[in-house]
ROROLUM-127654 format. One record per residue: residue number from 1; residue in one letter; x negated, y, z negated of N, C-alpha, C in turn. Coordinates in steps of 0.1 Angstrom, whole numbers. Layout:
REM ROROLUM-127654
+-----+-----+-------+-------+-------+-------+-------+-------+-------+-------+-------+
|   n | res |    nX |    nY |    nZ |   caX |   caY |   caZ |    cX |    cY |    cZ |
+-----+-----+-------+-------+-------+-------+-------+-------+-------+-------+-------+
| NUM |   A |     X |     Y |     Z |     X |     Y |     Z |     X |     Y |     Z |
...
+-----+-----+-------+-------+-------+-------+-------+-------+-------+-------+-------+
REM end
This chain:
REM ROROLUM-127654
+-----+-----+-------+-------+-------+-------+-------+-------+-------+-------+-------+
|   n | res |    nX |    nY |    nZ |   caX |   caY |   caZ |    cX |    cY |    cZ |
+-----+-----+-------+-------+-------+-------+-------+-------+-------+-------+-------+
|   1 |   M |  1789 |  -350 |   612 |  1786 |  -342 |   623 |  1799 |  -340 |   632 |
|   2 |   S |  1801 |  -329 |   637 |  1812 |  -326 |   646 |  1809 |  -330 |   660 |
|   3 |   D |  1819 |  -330 |   669 |  1817 |  -333 |   683 |  1808 |  -323 |   689 |
|   4 |   E |  1808 |  -310 |   685 |  1800 |  -300 |   690 |  1785 |  -302 |   686 |
|   5 |   A |  1783 |  -309 |   674 |  1770 |  -311 |   669 |  1762 |  -322 |   677 |
|   6 |   T |  1769 |  -332 |   681 |  1762 |  -343 |   687 |  1770 |  -347 |   700 |
|   7 |   K |  1763 |  -348 |   711 |  1770 |  -352 |   724 |  1763 |  -363 |   730 |
|   8 |   E |  1770 |  -372 |   736 |  1764 |  -383 |   744 |  1768 |  -383 |   758 |
|   9 |   I |  1758 |  -385 |   767 |  1761 |  -385 |   781 |  1755 |  -398 |   787 |
|  10 |   V |  1763 |  -405 |   795 |  1757 |  -417 |   801 |  1753 |  -413 |   815 |
|  11 |   K |  1740 |  -417 |   818 |  1735 |  -414 |   832 |  1730 |  -427 |   838 |
|  12 |   T |  1729 |  -427 |   851 |  1724 |  -439 |   858 |  1711 |  -435 |   864 |
|  13 |   T |  1700 |  -443 |   862 |  1687 |  -441 |   867 |  1687 |  -446 |   882 |
|  14 |   K |  1675 |  -444 |   888 |  1673 |  -448 |   902 |  1674 |  -464 |   903 |
|  15 |   D |  1672 |  -471 |   892 |  1673 |  -485 |   893 |  1687 |  -490 |   888 |
|  16 |   D |  1697 |  -481 |   889 |  1711 |  -484 |   884 |  1711 |  -489 |   870 |
|  17 |   E |  1701 |  -485 |   862 |  1701 |  -488 |   848 |  1709 |  -477 |   840 |
|  18 |   K |  1719 |  -480 |   833 |  1726 |  -470 |   825 |  1719 |  -466 |   812 |
|  19 |   R |  1717 |  -453 |   810 |  1710 |  -448 |   798 |  1719 |  -438 |   792 |
|  20 |   T |  1719 |  -437 |   779 |  1727 |  -427 |   772 |  1717 |  -416 |   767 |
|  21 |   L |  1722 |  -404 |   770 |  1714 |  -392 |   765 |  1722 |  -386 |   754 |
|  22 |   T |  1717 |  -386 |   742 |  1723 |  -380 |   730 |  1716 |  -367 |   727 |
|  23 |   V |  1725 |  -357 |   724 |  1719 |  -344 |   721 |  1724 |  -340 |   707 |
|  24 |   F |  1714 |  -337 |   698 |  1717 |  -332 |   685 |  1718 |  -317 |   686 |
|  25 |   G |  1730 |  -311 |   684 |  1732 |  -297 |   686 |  1725 |  -288 |   677 |
|  26 |   L |  1725 |  -275 |   680 |  1718 |  -264 |   672 |  1721 |  -265 |   657 |
|  27 |   E |  1734 |  -267 |   654 |  1738 |  -267 |   640 |  1735 |  -280 |   633 |
|  28 |   T |  1730 |  -290 |   640 |  1727 |  -303 |   634 |  1714 |  -303 |   625 |
|  29 |   E |  1715 |  -308 |   613 |  1704 |  -310 |   604 |  1704 |  -324 |   600 |
|  30 |   F |  1693 |  -331 |   603 |  1693 |  -346 |   600 |  1680 |  -349 |   592 |
|  31 |   D |  1682 |  -357 |   582 |  1671 |  -362 |   574 |  1672 |  -377 |   574 |
|  32 |   G |  1660 |  -384 |   575 |  1660 |  -399 |   574 |  1651 |  -405 |   585 |
|  33 |   V |  1654 |  -418 |   587 |  1647 |  -426 |   597 |  1657 |  -427 |   609 |
|  34 |   L |  1652 |  -424 |   621 |  1660 |  -424 |   633 |  1654 |  -434 |   643 |
|  35 |   E |  1662 |  -444 |   648 |  1657 |  -453 |   658 |  1667 |  -453 |   669 |
|  36 |   F |  1661 |  -453 |   682 |  1670 |  -453 |   693 |  1663 |  -459 |   705 |
|  37 |   S |  1670 |  -464 |   715 |  1664 |  -470 |   727 |  1667 |  -462 |   740 |
|  38 |   D |  1675 |  -453 |   740 |  1678 |  -445 |   752 |  1671 |  -431 |   750 |
|  39 |   D |  1678 |  -420 |   754 |  1671 |  -407 |   754 |  1678 |  -398 |   744 |
|  40 |   L |  1670 |  -390 |   737 |  1675 |  -381 |   727 |  1669 |  -367 |   729 |
|  41 |   V |  1678 |  -356 |   727 |  1673 |  -343 |   727 |  1677 |  -337 |   714 |
|  42 |   I |  1667 |  -332 |   706 |  1670 |  -325 |   694 |  1669 |  -310 |   696 |
|  43 |   T |  1680 |  -303 |   692 |  1680 |  -289 |   694 |  1682 |  -282 |   680 |
|  44 |   G |  1683 |  -290 |   670 |  1685 |  -285 |   656 |  1673 |  -287 |   647 |
|  45 |   K |  1675 |  -292 |   635 |  1664 |  -295 |   626 |  1664 |  -310 |   622 |
|  46 |   Y |  1652 |  -315 |   621 |  1651 |  -329 |   618 |  1639 |  -331 |   608 |
|  47 |   N |  1641 |  -339 |   598 |  1631 |  -343 |   588 |  1631 |  -358 |   587 |
|  48 |   G |  1619 |  -364 |   587 |  1619 |  -379 |   585 |  1609 |  -386 |   594 |
|  49 |   R |  1614 |  -397 |   600 |  1605 |  -405 |   609 |  1614 |  -409 |   621 |
|  50 |   I |  1608 |  -409 |   633 |  1615 |  -414 |   645 |  1607 |  -425 |   651 |
|  51 |   K |  1614 |  -436 |   654 |  1608 |  -448 |   660 |  1618 |  -451 |   672 |
|  52 |   A |  1613 |  -449 |   684 |  1621 |  -451 |   696 |  1614 |  -458 |   707 |
|  53 |   S |  1622 |  -465 |   715 |  1616 |  -470 |   728 |  1621 |  -462 |   740 |
|  54 |   G |  1629 |  -452 |   737 |  1634 |  -443 |   747 |  1625 |  -430 |   747 |
|  55 |   N |  1631 |  -420 |   754 |  1624 |  -407 |   755 |  1630 |  -397 |   746 |
|  56 |   L |  1622 |  -388 |   741 |  1626 |  -377 |   731 |  1622 |  -364 |   736 |
|  57 |   E |  1631 |  -354 |   735 |  1628 |  -340 |   738 |  1631 |  -332 |   726 |
|  58 |   I |  1622 |  -324 |   722 |  1623 |  -314 |   711 |  1625 |  -301 |   717 |
|  59 |   A |  1637 |  -295 |   717 |  1641 |  -283 |   725 |  1635 |  -271 |   718 |
|  60 |   K |  1635 |  -260 |   726 |  1631 |  -247 |   721 |  1639 |  -243 |   709 |
|  61 |   D |  1633 |  -237 |   699 |  1639 |  -232 |   686 |  1642 |  -244 |   677 |
|  62 |   S |  1640 |  -256 |   680 |  1642 |  -267 |   671 |  1630 |  -269 |   662 |
|  63 |   I |  1632 |  -274 |   650 |  1621 |  -276 |   640 |  1622 |  -291 |   635 |
|  64 |   C |  1611 |  -298 |   637 |  1610 |  -312 |   633 |  1598 |  -314 |   624 |
|  65 |   T |  1600 |  -319 |   612 |  1590 |  -322 |   602 |  1590 |  -337 |   601 |
|  66 |   V |  1580 |  -344 |   605 |  1580 |  -359 |   605 |  1568 |  -365 |   600 |
|  67 |   E |  1569 |  -377 |   595 |  1557 |  -385 |   591 |  1551 |  -389 |   604 |
|  68 |   K |  1559 |  -394 |   613 |  1554 |  -399 |   626 |  1566 |  -400 |   636 |
|  69 |   I |  1563 |  -396 |   649 |  1573 |  -399 |   660 |  1566 |  -409 |   669 |
|  70 |   S |  1573 |  -420 |   672 |  1569 |  -430 |   682 |  1580 |  -430 |   692 |
|  71 |   A |  1576 |  -428 |   705 |  1586 |  -429 |   715 |  1579 |  -432 |   728 |
|  72 |   N |  1587 |  -435 |   739 |  1581 |  -438 |   752 |  1575 |  -425 |   757 |
|  73 |   S |  1582 |  -414 |   757 |  1577 |  -401 |   761 |  1582 |  -390 |   752 |
|  74 |   I |  1575 |  -380 |   750 |  1579 |  -369 |   741 |  1576 |  -356 |   748 |
|  75 |   V |  1586 |  -347 |   749 |  1585 |  -334 |   755 |  1588 |  -324 |   744 |
|  76 |   I |  1579 |  -315 |   741 |  1581 |  -305 |   730 |  1581 |  -291 |   735 |
|  77 |   S |  1592 |  -284 |   732 |  1593 |  -270 |   735 |  1595 |  -262 |   722 |
|  78 |   G |  1598 |  -269 |   711 |  1600 |  -263 |   698 |  1588 |  -265 |   689 |
|  79 |   T |  1591 |  -267 |   676 |  1580 |  -269 |   666 |  1581 |  -282 |   659 |
|  80 |   V |  1569 |  -289 |   659 |  1568 |  -302 |   654 |  1556 |  -303 |   644 |
|  81 |   T |  1559 |  -307 |   632 |  1548 |  -309 |   622 |  1548 |  -324 |   619 |
|  82 |   G |  1537 |  -331 |   623 |  1536 |  -346 |   621 |  1529 |  -352 |   633 |
|  83 |   N |  1526 |  -365 |   631 |  1519 |  -372 |   642 |  1528 |  -377 |   653 |
|  84 |   L |  1523 |  -377 |   665 |  1530 |  -381 |   677 |  1524 |  -393 |   683 |
|  85 |   E |  1532 |  -403 |   687 |  1526 |  -414 |   695 |  1536 |  -418 |   706 |
|  86 |   A |  1531 |  -417 |   718 |  1539 |  -419 |   730 |  1532 |  -429 |   739 |
|  87 |   A |  1539 |  -440 |   743 |  1533 |  -450 |   752 |  1531 |  -444 |   766 |
|  88 |   E |  1540 |  -436 |   770 |  1539 |  -431 |   784 |  1532 |  -417 |   784 |
|  89 |   R |  1538 |  -407 |   778 |  1532 |  -393 |   779 |  1537 |  -384 |   768 |
|  90 |   V |  1529 |  -373 |   765 |  1533 |  -362 |   756 |  1532 |  -350 |   764 |
|  91 |   E |  1542 |  -341 |   764 |  1541 |  -328 |   771 |  1545 |  -317 |   761 |
|  92 |   I |  1536 |  -308 |   759 |  1539 |  -296 |   751 |  1541 |  -284 |   760 |
|  93 |   C |  1553 |  -279 |   760 |  1557 |  -268 |   769 |  1554 |  -255 |   763 |
|  94 |   S |  1554 |  -245 |   772 |  1551 |  -231 |   768 |  1559 |  -227 |   756 |
|  95 |   G |  1553 |  -221 |   746 |  1560 |  -217 |   734 |  1561 |  -228 |   723 |
|  96 |   G |  1557 |  -241 |   726 |  1557 |  -252 |   717 |  1546 |  -251 |   707 |
|  97 |   V |  1549 |  -256 |   695 |  1540 |  -256 |   684 |  1539 |  -270 |   678 |
|  98 |   V |  1527 |  -276 |   678 |  1525 |  -289 |   673 |  1513 |  -289 |   663 |
|  99 |   T |  1516 |  -294 |   651 |  1506 |  -296 |   640 |  1506 |  -310 |   637 |
| 100 |   G |  1496 |  -318 |   642 |  1495 |  -332 |   639 |  1487 |  -339 |   650 |
| 101 |   D |  1484 |  -351 |   648 |  1476 |  -359 |   658 |  1485 |  -365 |   668 |
| 102 |   I |  1479 |  -366 |   681 |  1486 |  -371 |   692 |  1479 |  -383 |   697 |
| 103 |   T |  1487 |  -394 |   700 |  1481 |  -406 |   706 |  1490 |  -409 |   718 |
| 104 |   T |  1485 |  -409 |   730 |  1493 |  -411 |   742 |  1484 |  -416 |   754 |
| 105 |   A |  1491 |  -420 |   764 |  1484 |  -424 |   777 |  1482 |  -412 |   786 |
| 106 |   R |  1491 |  -403 |   786 |  1490 |  -391 |   794 |  1494 |  -379 |   785 |
| 107 |   L |  1487 |  -367 |   788 |  1490 |  -355 |   780 |  1490 |  -343 |   789 |
| 108 |   R |  1500 |  -335 |   787 |  1500 |  -322 |   794 |  1503 |  -311 |   784 |
| 109 |   I |  1495 |  -301 |   784 |  1497 |  -289 |   775 |  1498 |  -277 |   784 |
| 110 |   E |  1509 |  -270 |   784 |  1511 |  -258 |   792 |  1504 |  -246 |   785 |
| 111 |   N |  1504 |  -235 |   791 |  1499 |  -222 |   785 |  1508 |  -218 |   774 |
| 112 |   N |  1503 |  -209 |   765 |  1510 |  -203 |   754 |  1516 |  -214 |   744 |
| 113 |   V |  1507 |  -223 |   741 |  1510 |  -234 |   731 |  1501 |  -233 |   719 |
| 114 |   E |  1507 |  -236 |   707 |  1499 |  -237 |   695 |  1497 |  -252 |   692 |
| 115 |   F |  1485 |  -256 |   691 |  1482 |  -271 |   688 |  1471 |  -272 |   678 |
| 116 |   E |  1473 |  -279 |   667 |  1463 |  -282 |   657 |  1463 |  -297 |   654 |
| 117 |   G |  1452 |  -304 |   657 |  1452 |  -318 |   655 |  1442 |  -325 |   664 |
| 118 |   Q |  1442 |  -338 |   664 |  1433 |  -346 |   672 |  1441 |  -353 |   682 |
| 119 |   I |  1434 |  -356 |   694 |  1441 |  -363 |   705 |  1433 |  -377 |   707 |
| 120 |   T |  1441 |  -387 |   708 |  1435 |  -400 |   712 |  1443 |  -405 |   724 |
| 121 |   M |  1435 |  -408 |   735 |  1441 |  -412 |   747 |  1441 |  -427 |   748 |
| 122 |   L |  1452 |  -433 |   751 |  1454 |  -448 |   752 |  1448 |  -452 |   765 |
| 123 |   D |  1442 |  -464 |   765 |  1437 |  -470 |   778 |  1449 |  -476 |   785 |
| 124 |   K |  1452 |  -471 |   797 |  1464 |  -476 |   804 |  1460 |  -477 |   819 |
| 125 |   I |  1462 |  -489 |   825 |  1459 |  -490 |   839 |  1470 |  -483 |   847 |
| 126 |   P |  1467 |  -474 |   856 |  1477 |  -468 |   864 |  1485 |  -478 |   872 |
| 127 |   E |  1498 |  -476 |   872 |  1507 |  -485 |   880 |  1506 |  -483 |   895 |
| 128 |   E |  1501 |  -471 |   899 |  1500 |  -468 |   913 |  1485 |  -470 |   917 |
| 129 |   N |  1483 |  -477 |   929 |  1470 |  -478 |   934 |  1466 |  -465 |   940 |
| 130 |   L |  1457 |  -458 |   934 |  1453 |  -444 |   938 |  1447 |  -444 |   951 |
| 131 |   F |  1439 |  -454 |   955 |  1432 |  -455 |   967 |  1441 |  -459 |   979 |
| 132 |   A |  1452 |  -465 |   977 |  1461 |  -469 |   988 |  1472 |  -458 |   991 |
| 133 |   S |  1473 |  -449 |   982 |  1484 |  -438 |   984 |  1479 |  -427 |   992 |
| 134 |   A |  1488 |  -421 |  1000 |  1485 |  -409 |  1007 |  1484 |  -398 |   996 |
| 135 |   S |  1476 |  -388 |   999 |  1474 |  -377 |   989 |  1487 |  -370 |   985 |
| 136 |   A |  1496 |  -368 |   994 |  1509 |  -362 |   991 |  1517 |  -371 |   982 |
| 137 |   E |  1517 |  -384 |   984 |  1524 |  -393 |   976 |  1518 |  -394 |   962 |
| 138 |   Y |  1505 |  -394 |   961 |  1498 |  -394 |   948 |  1501 |  -381 |   940 |
| 139 |   K |  1500 |  -370 |   947 |  1504 |  -357 |   939 |  1518 |  -358 |   934 |
| 140 |   Q |  1527 |  -362 |   942 |  1541 |  -363 |   938 |  1543 |  -372 |   926 |
| 141 |   A |  1535 |  -383 |   926 |  1536 |  -393 |   915 |  1531 |  -388 |   902 |
| 142 |   I |  1521 |  -379 |   902 |  1516 |  -374 |   890 |  1521 |  -361 |   885 |
| 143 |   V |  1527 |  -353 |   893 |  1532 |  -340 |   890 |  1545 |  -341 |   882 |
| 144 |   L |  1545 |  -336 |   870 |  1558 |  -337 |   862 |  1565 |  -324 |   863 |
| 145 |   R |  1558 |  -313 |   862 |  1563 |  -299 |   863 |  1553 |  -291 |   870 |
| 146 |   T |  1557 |  -281 |   877 |  1547 |  -272 |   883 |  1549 |  -258 |   877 |
| 147 |   D |  1537 |  -251 |   876 |  1537 |  -238 |   871 |  1536 |  -229 |   883 |
| 148 |   I |  1542 |  -217 |   882 |  1541 |  -207 |   893 |  1529 |  -199 |   890 |
| 149 |   I |  1520 |  -199 |   899 |  1507 |  -191 |   897 |  1509 |  -178 |   905 |
| 150 |   E |  1507 |  -167 |   898 |  1509 |  -154 |   904 |  1495 |  -149 |   907 |
+-----+-----+-------+-------+-------+-------+-------+-------+-------+-------+-------+
REM end
């Protein structure tokens, strides 16, 4: 892979924890088993299995054919064929295509999405006490993205 094909960016989270963001470029085609602990964005093609404790984003126009993807969170704007399992959340963005079963604690599906499969919701106790929070704080805690309603 060339430097143009794969890029890594180190970012610091609010807890001063350093995380590496790796981007597989448009011209990248990868086959096999992929394991990672930080964050990954796939913009090319991927075939195989992904097992991660970090976050995964499948960008628009990317194509992933997998046996299974396991990650902390998965955001899909491209095409994924295979089962998804996310401890935290799965988000399918407008234009995304998913064919496979989803297992997650939280799920968001935007408009203009193609989805075929079954959904299993994980039992997870919310970290935030919903009754102790002000409504504005609660809304901010659960809103990941907002849609503009016309």
